[in-house]
C-alpha positions as CSV (number, residue, x, y, z in Angstrom):
1,M,173.9,23.4,64.9
2,K,171.7,26.0,63.3
3,M,168.9,24.8,66.3
4,A,171.7,25.2,69.0
5,K,172.5,28.5,68.5
6,K,169.3,30.1,68.5
7,R,168.3,28.4,71.8
8,K,171.5,29.9,73.1
9,S,170.7,33.6,72.2
10,K,167.3,33.5,73.7
11,K,167.2,35.6,76.6
12,T,164.6,35.0,79.9
13,K,162.4,37.8,80.9
14,T,163.0,37.4,84.5
15,N,166.1,38.0,84.7
16,S,165.9,41.4,83.0
17,P,166.8,44.3,85.5
18,K,164.0,46.2,84.0
19,N,161.6,43.8,85.5
20,S,163.5,43.3,88.6
21,S,162.8,47.1,89.5
22,K,159.2,46.7,89.0
23,V,158.8,44.0,91.3
24,L,160.7,45.9,93.9
25,N,158.4,48.8,93.3
26,Y,155.3,47.1,94.1
27,I,156.7,45.3,97.1
28,A,157.6,49.1,98.3
29,W,154.4,50.2,97.8
30,A,152.9,47.2,99.8
31,L,154.7,47.9,102.3
32,A,154.1,51.5,103.0
33,L,150.3,51.0,102.5
34,T,150.8,48.2,105.4
35,A,152.5,50.5,107.3
36,L,149.8,53.4,106.8
37,T,147.1,50.7,107.6
38,L,148.7,49.6,111.1
39,I,149.5,53.3,111.9
40,S,145.5,54.5,111.1
41,L,144.9,51.7,113.2
42,L,147.1,52.3,116.0
43,V,145.9,56.1,116.2
44,G,142.1,54.9,115.9
45,Y,142.5,52.5,119.0
46,Y,144.1,55.5,121.0
47,F,141.7,58.1,120.5
48,G,139.0,55.9,120.9
49,F,140.1,54.3,124.3
50,H,141.5,57.8,125.5
51,N,137.5,59.2,124.6
52,G,135.8,56.3,126.1
53,Q,137.8,56.3,129.3
54,K,136.6,60.2,129.3
55,R,133.1,59.6,128.6
56,S,133.5,56.9,131.1
57,H,134.5,59.3,133.8
58,N,132.3,62.4,132.5
59,E,129.0,59.8,133.1
60,S,130.4,58.7,136.3
61,R,130.7,62.3,137.6
62,V,127.1,62.7,136.2
63,E,125.9,59.8,138.5
64,Q,128.0,61.1,141.5
65,K,126.2,64.2,141.1
66,K,122.4,63.1,140.4
67,E,123.2,60.6,144.1
68,Q,124.2,63.8,145.7
69,I,121.0,65.9,144.5
70,R,119.1,62.8,146.1
71,T,120.6,62.9,149.1
72,L,120.1,66.5,149.6
73,P,117.3,67.3,152.1
74,T,114.5,69.3,150.4
75,Q,114.0,72.8,150.2
76,P,110.6,74.3,151.0
77,K,109.2,76.2,147.5
78,V,109.6,79.7,147.3
79,E,106.1,81.1,146.5
80,K,106.3,83.4,143.8
81,R,105.5,87.2,144.6
82,S,101.5,87.6,144.2
83,F,100.2,90.1,141.7
84,N,99.4,92.5,144.2
85,K,103.1,92.9,145.6
86,R,104.3,93.3,142.1
87,L,102.0,96.0,141.3
88,Q,102.8,97.3,144.5
89,A,106.3,97.4,143.8
90,V,106.2,98.9,140.1
91,L,103.7,101.5,141.1
92,K,105.5,102.9,144.0
93,K,106.8,105.8,142.7
94,E,103.4,107.1,141.1
95,S,101.3,106.2,144.0
96,K,101.1,109.6,145.5
97,S,100.2,111.3,142.2
98,Y,97.3,109.1,141.2
99,N,94.8,109.2,143.9
100,S,91.6,109.8,141.9
101,A,90.6,110.2,138.4
102,S,87.6,112.5,139.0
103,H,89.2,115.5,137.5
104,E,88.3,114.0,134.1
105,I,84.5,114.1,134.7
106,E,82.6,117.5,135.1
107,S,79.7,115.6,136.2
108,E,78.7,112.8,138.2
109,A,76.0,112.0,135.8
110,L,78.5,110.8,132.9
111,V,80.3,108.3,135.5
112,N,77.7,105.8,134.7
113,P,76.4,104.6,131.1
114,P,73.1,104.8,129.9
115,K,71.2,102.0,131.9
116,V,70.4,99.1,129.3
117,P,67.8,96.4,130.1
118,L,69.6,93.1,130.4
119,Q,66.8,91.4,129.8
120,E,66.6,93.1,126.0
121,E,70.3,91.7,125.9
122,K,70.6,90.7,121.8
123,I,72.2,87.4,120.8
124,Y,75.4,87.8,118.9
125,T,77.2,85.0,116.8
126,T,80.5,86.1,118.4
127,K,81.7,87.2,121.6
128,P,80.7,91.1,122.4
129,K,83.9,93.2,122.3
130,L,85.2,95.1,125.3
131,A,87.9,97.6,124.5
132,I,89.6,98.8,127.6
133,I,91.8,101.7,127.5
134,I,94.3,102.9,130.2
135,D,94.8,106.7,130.2
136,D,98.0,109.2,131.3
137,V,100.4,106.1,130.6
138,S,103.7,108.0,130.8
139,T,106.1,106.1,132.7
140,K,108.0,102.9,132.3
141,S,106.7,101.2,135.8
142,Q,103.1,102.0,134.4
143,V,103.7,100.3,131.0
144,R,105.2,97.2,133.0
145,A,102.3,97.0,135.5
146,I,99.6,97.1,132.5
147,K,101.3,94.8,130.9
148,S,101.8,92.5,133.8
149,L,97.7,91.8,133.6
150,G,98.2,89.7,130.7
151,I,95.1,91.1,128.9
152,P,94.8,93.2,125.7
153,I,94.6,96.9,127.0
154,T,95.1,100.1,124.8
155,M,97.6,102.2,126.5
156,S,97.0,106.0,126.0
157,F,100.1,107.9,126.4
158,L,100.4,111.6,128.1
159,P,102.4,113.9,125.3
160,P,105.8,114.1,126.7
161,S,106.9,116.9,129.5
162,A,109.3,118.0,131.8
163,A,107.6,115.7,134.3
164,R,107.4,113.0,131.7
165,P,110.1,113.4,129.3
166,N,110.1,109.6,127.7
167,S,106.2,109.1,127.4
168,A,106.8,109.0,123.1
169,K,110.0,106.5,123.5
170,L,107.8,104.1,125.7
171,A,104.8,104.5,123.0
172,A,107.5,103.8,120.3
173,K,108.4,100.4,121.7
174,Q,104.8,99.2,121.5
175,S,103.2,97.5,118.8
176,F,99.7,99.7,119.3
177,Y,99.0,102.9,121.1
178,M,96.5,105.9,121.6
179,V,97.6,109.5,122.6
180,H,96.2,111.1,125.4
181,L,95.5,114.6,124.4
182,P,95.0,117.4,126.9
183,M,92.3,119.8,126.3
184,E,90.9,122.8,128.1
185,A,88.6,121.9,131.3
186,M,85.7,124.1,132.9
187,H,87.3,123.6,136.5
188,F,90.3,121.9,136.3
189,N,93.5,124.3,136.7
190,K,96.3,122.0,137.0
191,E,96.4,121.5,133.3
192,E,99.4,119.8,131.1
193,P,101.8,121.8,129.2
194,Y,100.5,122.1,125.7
195,T,96.9,121.7,126.6
196,L,94.5,122.6,123.7
197,H,92.2,125.6,124.8
198,A,89.0,126.3,123.3
199,N,90.1,129.8,121.6
200,D,93.1,128.3,120.1
201,S,93.3,129.1,116.3
202,Q,92.9,126.8,113.6
203,E,96.7,127.1,112.9
204,V,97.6,126.7,116.5
205,I,95.7,123.1,116.7
206,L,97.2,122.0,113.3
207,Q,100.7,122.6,114.6
208,R,99.9,121.1,117.5
209,I,98.6,117.9,116.0
210,E,101.6,117.7,113.5
211,A,103.8,118.0,116.3
212,L,102.3,115.3,118.0
213,K,102.3,113.1,114.9
214,K,106.2,113.6,114.7
215,L,106.5,112.5,118.4
216,F,104.1,109.6,117.9
217,P,104.7,108.6,114.1
218,R,102.4,105.5,114.3
219,V,99.3,107.3,116.2
220,A,95.7,106.5,114.6
221,Y,93.9,107.3,117.5
222,I,93.5,110.0,120.2
223,N,91.2,110.7,123.1
224,N,90.9,113.6,125.4
225,H,92.6,113.9,128.6
226,T,90.1,116.2,130.5
227,G,88.5,118.8,127.7
228,S,85.0,119.7,129.0
229,K,85.2,123.3,127.5
230,F,87.0,122.4,124.6
231,T,84.7,119.7,123.9
232,S,81.4,121.7,124.4
233,S,82.6,124.5,121.9
234,E,81.7,123.6,118.2
235,I,84.0,125.7,116.7
236,A,86.8,124.1,118.6
237,M,85.7,120.5,117.8
238,N,85.6,121.6,114.5
239,R,89.1,122.8,114.2
240,L,90.3,119.6,116.1
241,I,88.3,117.1,113.7
242,Y,89.6,118.6,110.9
243,A,93.2,118.6,112.0
244,L,93.0,115.1,113.1
245,N,91.3,114.4,109.3
246,K,94.1,115.9,107.6
247,N,97.0,113.9,109.7
248,H,94.6,110.5,109.5
249,I,94.0,110.2,113.2
250,H,90.7,109.2,114.5
251,F,88.9,110.8,117.7
252,I,87.7,109.1,120.8
253,D,85.4,111.1,123.0
254,S,86.0,110.4,126.7
255,R,82.8,111.9,127.3
256,T,84.3,114.5,130.4
257,T,81.0,116.7,130.2
258,A,77.5,116.1,128.7
259,E,77.7,119.2,126.6
260,T,80.3,117.6,124.3
261,K,79.6,118.6,120.8
262,A,81.9,115.8,119.0
263,P,78.4,113.8,118.4
264,K,77.3,116.9,116.2
265,V,80.8,117.5,114.5
266,M,81.4,114.0,113.4
267,K,78.1,114.0,111.9
268,N,78.7,117.0,110.1
269,F,82.1,115.9,108.9
270,G,80.5,112.0,107.9
271,L,82.5,110.6,110.5
272,K,81.5,108.0,113.0
273,Y,81.0,109.0,116.6
274,V,82.5,106.6,119.0
275,A,83.0,107.8,122.8
276,R,83.5,105.6,126.1
277,D,80.8,103.8,127.3
278,V,82.0,102.9,131.0
279,F,84.6,104.8,133.3
280,L,86.1,102.4,135.7
281,D,87.8,104.4,138.7
282,H,85.8,107.8,138.9
283,H,85.8,106.7,142.5
284,P,89.1,105.0,143.7
285,D,87.9,102.4,146.0
286,K,88.4,99.0,144.2
287,A,84.5,98.0,145.4
288,Y,83.2,100.5,142.7
289,I,85.8,99.7,140.3
290,L,85.1,95.8,140.2
291,G,80.9,97.1,140.0
292,Q,82.3,99.2,136.9
293,I,83.7,96.3,135.0
294,K,80.3,94.3,135.7
295,R,78.6,97.4,134.5
296,A,81.0,97.5,131.2
297,I,80.5,93.6,130.2
298,A,76.6,94.3,130.5
299,V,77.0,97.0,128.4
300,A,78.9,95.1,125.9
301,K,76.7,91.9,125.9
302,A,73.6,94.9,125.5
303,H,75.4,96.2,122.4
304,G,77.6,93.9,121.0
305,H,80.8,96.2,122.3
306,A,81.9,98.5,124.9
307,I,84.8,101.0,125.2
308,V,85.8,101.6,128.9
309,I,88.2,104.0,130.1
310,G,90.5,103.9,133.2
311,H,93.9,105.1,134.6
312,P,97.2,103.2,135.9
313,H,95.7,103.4,139.6
314,K,96.7,100.3,142.1
315,N,93.1,99.9,142.6
316,T,92.3,99.6,138.8
317,L,94.5,97.3,137.7
318,E,94.0,95.3,140.7
319,A,90.3,95.0,140.1
320,L,91.0,94.5,136.3
321,Y,93.6,91.1,137.2
322,E,90.9,89.9,139.9
323,S,88.1,90.1,137.3
324,K,90.3,88.2,134.5
325,A,87.8,85.0,134.9
326,L,85.0,87.5,134.5
327,L,86.3,89.3,131.6
328,K,86.1,85.9,129.4
329,S,82.7,86.3,129.0
330,V,83.5,88.6,126.3
331,D,85.9,89.2,123.7
332,L,88.9,91.5,124.9
333,V,90.3,93.6,122.4
334,L,92.3,97.0,121.4
335,I,90.5,99.9,120.2
336,N,91.3,99.4,116.6
337,K,88.9,96.2,116.4
338,I,85.8,98.6,117.2
339,Y,86.5,101.7,115.5
């Protein structure tokens, strides 16, 4: 009797309300997960199908365009404008004002450098260096024309004036530049504004150089524009070199007169005298300029380096462009690589 009672009082776990609730929760979660999986599959299928259709449509359009291009009649290629035509375009405005560079030099004897016997050329371990300086740069079109040569050129900018107000701004855009400083000439009356005169005091020259330094903050080299009278005065050159030294600027003599006192003054200051070796365009015809380029190369090979000066004339720049193959025999450098 006791055993029977014991069995009767025993309860089954499966029939418990608590257990039933848990089972229902599990089933609900399983159904929710299944539904989410099905929805994800359907969404993925829809977008995949849609993108596939779009990609297929785009590929089809690309193929159609390629086919259209293949069937188009071939058009003749438009030839690029020659360097000569581009040069004419950029220098169109300057063509009238740049007819001759003869005002720079007082003596015909100074046009050509000293004769160097070519049989005595020295043998160098590296290529001889040649620095080409283009003076009188003052306009945007001149800068564009010079840069279109595609060779290292040292541009020497004239100081700003009413006729060329943007020269300093143009120089500021260059990685390297010089200033072409106007100085008094013997027989040249059309001088630039603020030209230095042989009788200018030390104070006047100092003020002018300091003003140039403000206009051209990165200037490290200047050469003279005209200046046959100024450079032939030892007193004037002493004052100039003093002012340049004070502002950490090097002087390069354009050699516009045989009477230049620059060598003596530079020696007195313990400085190296540096001057141009060849003047490219004393005569404006291209044949002459081409000959001067060959002469400059010969001087560079004889001495290991040479400095030439030219102007942004059409014939000068064309001659340089036509001599690019010949100029490969020397190392074309900016002036700071020589001095």
